[in-house]
N, C-alpha and C positions, 0 to 999 in steps of 0.2 A: 832452306831455300831463299834464294835472293829474288825478290819480286818487284816488278815495277807496275805501277797503277797509272794509266793515262786518262785524265779528267780533261774532256774538251768539249767546246762548241761544235755542233754539227751543222753542216750546211744542208738544207733541205733537199733530198732525192739527188744529190750531187756525189756519186760515189768516187769519180776521179779527184775532186777536189779534197774529199775527205781522206782517201787512201794517201794523197799526197802529203795532207797535214800529218797524219799519223807516222808516215814513212820518215818525215823530216825530224819528229820527235823521237822516233825510235833510233834512228841513225846518231843522234845526239848523244845517246847513251854510251858512255865511255867505259864503264866497269862491266865486269862479267855478270850476266844475269842469267836466272833459270825460267823465268816465267814473266811475260808480259800480258796484262789484262786490259782490254779495251770495253767500251760500254756496249749497250744492246743497240742493235741496227746502227752500228757504227759508220758505215757507209751512207745512210739514208736519212737518219731519224726515224722516230717511231711512225712510220706510214701505214695508212690503211689503204694504199693504193699498189698493192704489190705487183700487179701486172705491168706496171712501169718501170720497176727498179729490179725485179727478181733476176737471179743468176742462177747457174747450175753449180755442181760440185767440181766441175772442170772450168768454171768461169774466171774472170780477170781477178775478182777478190780472193777466191781460194788460191790461185796459182801465186798471187801478190805475198799472201800469208806464208806461203811454203818457201818461197824465196827469202823472205825476210828472217824466217825461223832458221834456215840454213846458215845464212849470213851471219846473224847474231848468235848462232848456236844456242838458241833460247826457244822454249815453247811460246806460242801465241796464241791467245783466246780471245773471242768476242762474238756476238751475233749478228747475222746478216739475214736477208731475205732469200730464200732457196725455193725454187720451183722443181718439184719432181713428181712424175707420174700424174701431172694434171693438178697437183695441189701445190698451196704456197705453206711455207713453214718458217716460222721464227726460229731460225737454227744456230745453236751456239756451237761453233767449230772450235777444236782444241787441236792445233797443229804442233806436232813434235820437232824438235830440232832436225830429224831425219826427213820431215817433210810429210810424215805419216798423218792422217786426219782421222780423228774420232769426234762424234758429235753428239749433242743433245737437242731434241726438239721441245720446245717450250711446252709444258703439258696445261698451265693454267693460263688459257688466254683472257685479255683483258676486256672483260664484256662492257664495261662504261664507256671503252672508246670504240665497241664494235668489232674488237680483234677476232672474236669467235666467229663473225659473219664471213672473213674474208681469208682466215689462215686455218689451218688443220692442227688440232692438238697433237702433241706428242703422246705415247702411251707408256714410255719406259723410262724409268730412273737410270741415270747414267753415273758410274763410279768409275773413273780411268787411273791408271797406275802409272806414275810419272816419278823417277828418281827415288824409288821406295816410298813415295806419298801415294796416298789413296786419296782421290779429289773428286767431290761431288759437284757437277755442273747444274747450274740453276739459273732462271732468267727472271728478273724483275718480280712479277705479279706472284710468282711461285713463293715468294717471301712471306706471303701472307697465310701460307698453309702449311703447318708444321707437321701434319702426319706424313704426307709425301716425302718430306726431307728428313724425317727421323733417323737417326743414326744407328740402324741394324747392321750395317755392314763394317762398322768400325774405321769409316773414313777419318781422314785426318784434316781435311780442308774443305771448306764450302768456298765455292765461288759464285757470286751473284753480280751479273751484268745487267743495267738497267738503264731505263729512261724514266726516272721517277721525279715527278714534278714538285716545285719548291712546296706548293701548298699542303702536300702531306709527307714534308720532311721528318717530322717529329715521329712518324711512324716507321719510316725508314730507320731512323737512328735505334729506335726501340726495338723494332724487331730483329735487326742484324744482332744486336747484343742478345736478345732473347734466344735467337738460333745458336749463337756461339756457346751460351752457358748450358742450355737443355741438351745439347749433343756433344759437349766437351770437345769442341773443334775448333779451329782456328776458323774465321771468316773473313773473306774479303768481298767489299761490296764497290763496284765501280759505276758512277753515274756519270751522265752528261751535264754540260752546263749550256748556258745560252738560252734563246728563245726558238721555238719551233714555228711552222708554218700556221699552226692553229692557235698562236699566241699563248701556249703554255710556256712557264718560265721554269727553268731548271738551274739549281745552285750546286749541283754535285752532291758534297758530303760524302765522296769516296772516302772509305776508311779500311782499316785492318783491326780485327778485334780478336783476342787470344782467347782461350778454351776456358777462362774463368770469366770473361766478359769485359777485361780491360784493354783499353786502347794500346794498340802498338804505333798506328797511325791514326790521329785524330782527324774527325770529319773536316774536310778542306772545301772551300767555296771558290776559289779562283782557278781558272785553267791552270793544270799543274801536272808534272811528272812527278809521282810520290814513289819511293822506295820504302822496302820493309824486308826485315830478316826474320824468317820462320825456323823455329827449332823443334824437329820433330821428337828427337829423343827427349827434350824437356816435356813436350806432351805426354809422350807414354809414361813418364815418371810420374806426372801429377795424375794420370788416369788411373794408375795402379795404385797409387797412395790413397786416393779418394774412393774410387771403386763405383762411383755413381753409376756409369753405364751398364754394371752388372744387374741392376734392379730395373732396368727398362721392362716395358710392357712388350709381349709378343703380340703380333697382329699382321693379318694379310690384307694387301691392297688389291682391290679389284677395279678393274678398268669400266 
């Protein structure tokens, strides 16, 4: 699978500017690509003012993602603020090249920033299937909770989109590697850069880690369009050889 990670500064609560920025970056991709990954709340920054920026599933950003996915013949994913049935969600959209949308609502809301006070938590773990890959969708703070993301579905790839501040970069790097190793899965983490309205600094450190914890793409700090090639057949070969997932514990999550 050919993957693009776009690590970028975000303009606070300015959806059009941010969409235009990402569209320019996406349109500059000249080679064939299977998946494009954008950060958490990529149209607005990590805002606790959802009523000012929320969209619907038929809104401008969803339509924009569908149009670009079709034009590039590539899946596109990232999270945005969605309003639905009177609730606000930090929702990660996965848009297929056909325009079909599947989504995951962030389960672990970031209480330190008060995200739990203004957003509604998701209740379901979401594994999507794309090009014979099973992909687990996750958002930022989910990274700190390994039970929820434990690989009981034999997924192949974990996607984390984030607004993870510089001050806790060490945890971001360590936990992405840990999730890859314990789940014998590829892990992609895409984080933003720049400074937000609250003065929080972000340095990205977007990266791709393989199923043994080795870097395919090392953490990057500058605004960048990063590329990676993932090999599912090699993943399956190593899993069969080592057999670590065969010894995993069984458990049941309760909401």
